[in-house]
C-alpha positions in Angstrom: 32.3 52.1 -18.6 32.1 52.4 -14.9 31.8 49.6 -12.4 28.1 50.2 -11.6 27.0 50.3 -15.3 26.7 46.5 -15.9 24.2 44.0 -14.4 24.9 42.9 -10.8 27.4 40.0 -10.6 29.1 41.1 -13.8 32.1 42.6 -12.0 35.3 40.6 -11.9 35.6 41.1 -8.2 32.5 41.1 -5.9 32.5 43.1 -2.8 32.0 41.2 0.5 28.7 41.9 2.3 28.9 44.6 4.9 29.8 43.4 8.4 26.8 43.1 10.6 28.6 42.0 13.7 27.2 38.4 13.5 29.1 35.2 12.7 28.0 33.1 9.8 27.0 29.5 10.6 27.5 26.8 8.0 24.7 24.4 8.6 25.9 21.9 6.0 29.1 21.2 8.0 27.3 20.4 11.3 26.7 16.9 12.4 23.1 16.1 13.5 22.7 15.9 17.2 19.9 13.9 18.9 17.6 16.3 20.7 16.7 13.9 23.5 17.7 10.5 24.8 14.5 8.4 24.9 16.2 5.3 26.3 15.2 5.9 30.0 11.7 7.0 29.0 11.1 3.9 26.9 12.6 1.6 29.6 10.2 3.0 32.2 7.1 2.3 30.1 4.9 -0.5 31.3 4.5 -1.9 27.8 6.9 -2.5 24.9 6.7 -0.6 21.6 6.3 -3.1 18.9 6.2 -2.6 15.2 2.9 -3.7 13.7 3.1 -5.9 10.6 -0.4 -6.2 9.0 0.8 -8.7 6.4 0.0 -12.0 8.3 -3.6 -10.8 9.0 -4.0 -9.5 5.4 -2.9 -12.9 4.1 -5.3 -14.7 6.4 -8.3 -12.6 5.2 -7.2 -13.0 1.5 -7.1 -16.8 2.1 -10.6 -16.8 3.7 -12.0 -14.7 0.8 -10.4 -16.9 -1.8 -11.6 -20.2 -0.2 -15.1 -18.7 0.3 -15.5 -17.6 -3.3 -14.2 -20.9 -4.6 -16.6 -22.8 -2.4 -19.5 -20.5 -3.6 -18.7 -21.2 -7.2 -18.4 -25.0 -6.5 -21.7 -25.0 -4.6 -23.5 -23.2 -7.4 -22.0 -25.5 -10.0 -22.9 -28.6 -8.0 -26.5 -27.3 -7.4 -26.9 -26.7 -11.1 -25.7 -30.2 -11.9 -27.9 -31.9 -9.3 -30.9 -29.7 -10.1 -30.6 -30.7 -13.8 -30.0 -34.4 -13.0 -33.1 -34.7 -10.8 -35.3 -32.3 -12.9 -35.7 -29.8 -10.0 -35.2 -27.0 -12.5 -36.5 -26.5 -16.0 -34.1 -25.3 -18.7 -35.7 -21.8 -18.5 -35.1 -21.6 -14.8 -31.5 -22.8 -15.3 -31.0 -20.1 -17.9 -32.1 -17.5 -15.3 -29.1 -18.6 -13.2 -26.6 -18.1 -16.0 -25.9 -14.3 -15.3 -25.4 -15.0 -11.6 -23.1 -17.9 -12.4 -21.1 -15.8 -14.9 -20.7 -12.9 -12.5 -19.6 -15.2 -9.7 -17.1 -16.9 -11.9 -15.6 -13.5 -12.9 -15.5 -12.4 -9.3 -13.9 -15.6 -8.0 -11.4 -15.7 -10.9 -10.3 -12.1 -10.2 -10.0 -12.7 -6.4 -8.1 -16.0 -6.9 -5.8 -14.4 -9.4 -5.1 -11.5 -7.1 -4.5 -13.8 -4.1 -2.1 -16.2 -5.9 -0.5 -13.4 -7.9 0.3 -11.6 -4.6 1.7 -14.6 -3.0 4.0 -15.4 -5.9 6.2 -12.3 -5.2 7.2 -13.7 -1.8 
């Protein structure tokens, strides 16, 4: 069996690639070098580059939404109680408010749970 009969890479000794006159460069052994020094450029800018942290604004909006939904649920419950106490609404009219009240309670409960659940991780 001759050397060229088997599949490539089967031979015990591989031949080196033919010389092309170029050097090989091992990129894994090189240290990364910065391409430019931005220090003087940043120092010359009339404004400072700041990192934006949206978390405080997000918490503020979540708080406003949670308080608003809670106030809406409380106002509807108070209205239903006062309207029943002073006979402003009949029982049929009060029954018509039940789907609105149930949906509002669900929405407020979900929003409040999300708000306080998100704050617990901090």
